[in-house]
N, C-alpha and C positions, 0 to 999 in steps of 0.2 A: 228488558235488558236487550239491546240490539245485535244482531249477528256480527257486524265488524264495527268496532269503535272507531273514533276519529284518529287513532294512533294505527290503524291497518292490522288490528289484532282480532282474531276470532275469538268471541265471546270475551273479550277484554284481557286474555292470557296469551295466545300464542301466535305469532305473525303468519300471513297467509303464504309469504315466500318459504317459511320454516316448513310448511305443511306439503308445500309442493315439492320442495328438495327431498323430504321424507317419502312421498307416493314415489317419485322416481328412483331412490334408492330400493325401495321394496319391490318395486316391477323390476329393476335389474338383478336384485337377489334371487327373485323368482325365476326369471328368465337363466340366470346361471344354474338354478339348482335343476330345472327341467332338462335342459341340455347336457348336463354332466351325469344325469342318473338315467338316461334314455337307453334300452337296449338296442343294440347295434344289431342288424341281421347282415349277414356277409351273403355276397353273390359268388359263387364259385361256378367257374366257366371250365368244362373240361374239354381238352382237345380231342378233335376226332380224326380219324384217318381220312385224307383227302387224295383221291387218286386221279391224276390228269395227264393228259396226253401233250407233247410237243412235237410239232413236224418242224424238222429242220430240212430247208430244201436247198438242192445244190451244194451239199458240204463235199468238199474234197474227200478222197478216200484216205489220206494220211490222217484227217481229222476224224473220220467215222471208226478207223482202226483204234483211234484213241480214247474213243467212248465206250466204256465198259460197263456191263450190269455190275450193280453194287455201289458204282460212282456215286456221289453227292452231287446235287446240281446247286449252282449259285448264280444270282443276277448281278452280272458286271456293275451296274450302275447302282444297286444297292446292297454292296457287300456288308453292311452292318446289322443285316437284319438276319443274319445266320442262313443254315441251309434250307433250300427250298424242296428237300425230298430226296430220297433215294431211288435211282434208276431200277426199276425191277423187270422190264423187259425193252429190247431194242428190235425193231423191224428195219431191215433194210428194203428200201423200195427203189424201182428204177428212176433214175435221176430225171427232172424236168423242171423247167422254170418258165414262167409266163414271159411272152415276150411280144413286143409290139412290132410290127412290120411296117414296111413305107406306106402300102397301101391302105392302113388303118386297121388292118385286122389284127387280132392277138389270139395266140396259140400257145401251146405248151411245147417245148422245143428241149431236145436233149443237152445235158450238160457234161463235156468232157472231163474226163478224171472226177467224175462227183457221182454221189448218190443222194438219196432222199433217207432220212431218218425218222422213223415214227418211235419217240421214247413214250415208254409207261413210266411216269413217276410217282412214286407213293411218298407223301409228306404228311404232317400233323399240322392241325390248324383250327379254327373256330368257322360255324357258318352262322354268320349274324345278318339278320334282315334281307337274305338271298345273295350276301356277298360271301365269298370265300376268303379267309384271311390266314395264309399260311405264317407260322410262328406269330399268330397274333397281330402282325403288322404289315405282312406283305400281301397286298390286294391281287388277286388272282382272277382274271376275268377270260373267257373265251374269245378268241380273235385277236388278242394282245400279242404283239411282236416284241419279243425281248430280246437282249443280247445274254446268252447264258454261257456257264462255264462249267468245266468239270476240273479235277485237279490237272487234267491232262490236255484238255481241248477248249475250245473256244469257238462259239457259233451264234447266229440268229436264228430264231426259232419262235414259231406262232402256236398259241396255247389253241389245240383244235377241240378238246373236250374234258369236262370236269365231272366226275362222278362220284 
């Protein structure tokens, strides 16, 4: 008896195409079974407290008076991400900004009617691969200049440290 006869049937009883279709159906059924019966492992990521400092240089006195401990910080460009944390301390430093003179030198010059603010902010987020992500979405980096605001003030600040 031949394996495949002249009509294309295995052992003269079943078609080769029927065998291939049956094999595909069995493989798909096994894949569906294994996919639906796997145990899923959850990865839970916990938020950590992230404390960082922002230096706002040359802030006008009325803006500095409007910034208070306990206020929440936000980023003007990314307001949908939620709060960036709570101001836990404010240091008022003498005013000064870097200025370039006509002779090409650069020096710190006082700012009239202004102060420098060093804000310590505490927020929650995750630390992932050396990156700090506030509220799991806001990428925080040292030396990044951002437009920050509180409920009563708006200013540009530079993140000076993250700890």
